C-alpha positions in Angstrom: 31.0 -18.2 6.6 27.8 -19.5 8.2 29.6 -20.4 11.2 30.9 -16.9 11.6 27.4 -15.5 11.0 25.8 -17.7 13.7 28.5 -16.6 16.1 27.8 -13.1 15.4 24.1 -13.7 15.8 24.6 -15.3 19.2 26.9 -12.5 20.3 24.3 -9.9 19.3 21.5 -11.9 21.1 23.7 -12.2 24.3 24.4 -8.6 24.2 20.8 -7.7 23.9 19.9 -10.0 26.8 22.9 -8.5 28.8 21.8 -5.0 28.3 18.2 -5.6 29.1 19.1 -7.4 32.3 21.4 -4.6 33.4 18.6 -2.1 32.6 16.1 -4.2 34.6 18.4 -4.5 37.6 19.1 -0.5 37.2 15.5 0.0 37.2 14.9 -2.1 40.3 17.7 -0.4 42.2 16.2 2.9 41.4 12.9 1.8 42.6 14.4 0.6 45.8 16.4 3.6 46.3 13.2 5.8 45.8 11.0 3.8 48.2 13.8 3.7 50.8 14.2 7.6 50.7 10.3 8.0 50.9 10.2 5.8 53.8 12.7 7.8 55.6 10.5 10.8 55.0 7.7 8.9 56.4 6.0 7.8 53.3 5.0 4.0 52.9 4.1 2.5 49.5 0.3 2.9 50.5 0.9 6.7 50.9 2.7 6.9 47.4 -0.1 5.0 45.8 -2.7 7.4 47.2 -0.7 10.4 45.8 -0.4 8.7 42.5 -4.0 7.9 42.2 -4.7 11.6 43.1 -2.4 12.7 40.2 -4.2 10.3 37.7 -7.6 11.7 38.8 -6.5 15.3 38.5 -4.9 14.4 35.1 -8.1 12.8 33.8 -10.0 15.9 35.0 -7.7 18.2 33.2 -8.1 16.0 30.0 -11.9 16.3 30.2 -11.5 20.1 29.9 -9.0 19.8 27.2 -11.1 17.4 25.0 -14.1 19.6 25.6 -12.4 22.6 24.5 -10.7 20.9 21.4 -14.1 19.7 20.3 -15.5 23.2 20.5 -12.6 24.5 18.5 -13.3 21.9 15.8 -16.9 22.7 15.8 -16.2 26.4 15.5 -14.6 25.7 12.1 -17.6 24.1 10.7 -19.9 26.6 12.2 -18.1 29.6 10.7 -16.8 28.3 7.2 -16.6 31.9 5.8 -14.0 33.0 8.4 -10.3 33.0 8.0 -9.6 29.3 7.5 -5.8 29.8 8.2 -6.5 31.3 11.7 -9.1 28.4 12.1 -6.4 25.9 11.3 -4.1 27.2 13.8 -6.8 26.8 16.3 -7.3 23.4 15.4 -3.7 22.4 15.4 -3.4 23.8 18.9 -6.5 21.8 19.9 -5.0 18.7 18.7 -1.6 19.3 20.3 -3.3 19.9 23.7 -5.3 16.9 23.3 -2.1 14.8 22.6 -0.3 16.4 25.5 -3.4 15.6 27.9 -3.5 12.1 26.7 0.1 11.7 27.2 -0.2 13.0 30.8 -3.0 10.6 31.6 -1.1 7.6 30.3 2.0 8.5 32.2 0.0 9.0 35.4 -1.9 5.6 35.0 1.6 3.9 34.4 2.7 5.4 37.7 -0.2 4.0 39.5 0.4 0.7 38.1 4.1 0.6 39.0 3.5 1.4 42.8 0.5 -0.8 43.0 2.3 -3.8 41.7 5.1 -3.3 44.3 2.8 -2.5 47.1 0.7 -5.8 46.6 3.8 -7.9 46.1 5.3 -6.6 49.4 2.1 -6.9 51.3 1.7 -10.6 49.9 5.3 -11.4 50.8 4.8 -10.1 54.3 2.0 -12.4 55.1 4.3 -15.3 55.7 6.1 -13.4 58.3 3.1 -13.5 60.7 3.2 -15.9 63.5 -0.3 -14.8 64.8 -2.7 -16.5 62.3 -5.6 -14.2 63.2 -3.6 -11.1 62.4 -2.4 -12.9 59.2 -6.0 -13.8 58.2 -7.3 -10.2 58.7 -4.3 -8.8 56.7 -4.9 -11.2 53.9 -8.6 -10.3 53.7 -7.8 -6.7 53.6 -5.2 -7.3 50.8 -7.7 -9.3 48.8 -10.3 -6.7 49.2 -8.0 -3.7 48.4 -6.5 -5.6 45.4 -10.1 -6.1 44.2 -11.1 -2.6 44.5 -7.8 -1.6 42.6 -8.5 -4.0 39.8 -11.8 -2.2 39.3 -10.0 1.2 39.2 -7.2 0.3 36.9 -9.7 -1.4 34.6 -11.5 2.0 34.4 -8.3 3.7 33.7 -7.4 1.3 31.0 -10.8 2.1 29.4 -10.0 5.7 29.5 -6.7 5.1 27.7 -8.4 3.1 25.0 -11.1 5.6 24.5 -8.9 8.4 24.1 -7.4 6.9 21.0 -10.3 7.0 18.6 -10.9 10.7 19.6 -7.3 11.6 19.1 -7.1 9.9 15.7 -10.4 11.7 14.7 -8.9 15.2 15.8 -5.7 14.3 13.8 -7.7 13.3 10.7 -9.5 16.7 10.6 -6.4 18.6 11.4 -4.5 16.9 8.5 -7.4 17.4 6.2 -7.6 21.1 6.9 -3.9 21.6 6.4 -4.1 20.6 2.9 -7.8 21.8 2.2 -8.0 25.3 3.3 -11.2 26.2 1.5 -15.0 26.5 2.3 -15.7 23.2 0.3 -13.5 21.2 2.6 -15.5 22.2 5.7 -18.5 20.3 4.3 -16.5 17.1 4.2 -15.5 17.6 7.8 -19.2 18.2 9.1 -20.3 14.7 8.6 -17.7 13.4 10.9 -18.5 15.8 13.8 -21.4 13.9 15.2 -19.3 10.7 15.6 -16.4 12.8 17.1 -18.9 14.2 19.6 -20.3 10.9 20.6 -16.5 9.7 21.0 -15.8 12.6 23.2 -19.0 12.2 25.3 -18.1 8.5 25.7 -14.7 9.2 26.8 -15.7 12.0 29.3 -18.3 9.6 30.7 -15.7 7.1 31.2 -13.3 9.5 32.8 -16.0 10.8 35.2 -16.6 7.0 36.2 -12.7 6.6 36.7 -12.4 9.6 38.7 -15.3 8.6 41.1 -13.5 5.0 41.3 -10.2 7.0 42.2 -12.1 8.8 44.9 -13.6 5.6 46.4 -10.2 3.9 46.3 -8.4 6.8 47.9 -10.9 7.0 50.8 -10.7 3.2 51.2 -6.7 3.4 51.6 -7.2 6.3 54.1 -9.8 4.5 56.0 -7.5 1.6 56.3 -4.6 3.5 57.6 
């Protein structure tokens, strides 16, 4: 009986490994096909990276507006506690949903940047061994090192943005959930004390996004100058 269980466990583990391997090869094949198709259209990985950094920059700019708007909606509930709380709750729920969507878009755009950046730098590094002219090789290697260093600063800013979105989203969610089950004037007082902290978190997030957007602009310009 124990032997049968061990065999089943081994088979299950092998099946998981096989499926994971197949998925990895499928993703690699899809990536290769995508890059090949883009190259035929005249777009190299460097061009794709520029486009994706631009999209990430734009997603963060949109998220700034969304989080600011959400904060204003939450504040309006506290500022007008005698108003229709059901209507105010609906506004808060919409603000929370908008914030979640904006955050998801930012995360997705950052992941897209990371994917193509990793592929670009791997390809660039591999191609260094193909040079016969050592001066050209050294120049390309210096450019790779410089570009990668600038990229690492950029992606660190982007990751900070991801991290700082989370406490804001969780605070928005807490307020939304509390209002859902406590639609009365007394409940507003309980929320008011948290708003200063939430505002500080939103201000910190927006400040980080502004730095990330500025870093994105500098990175995009450096790639264009090197083209």
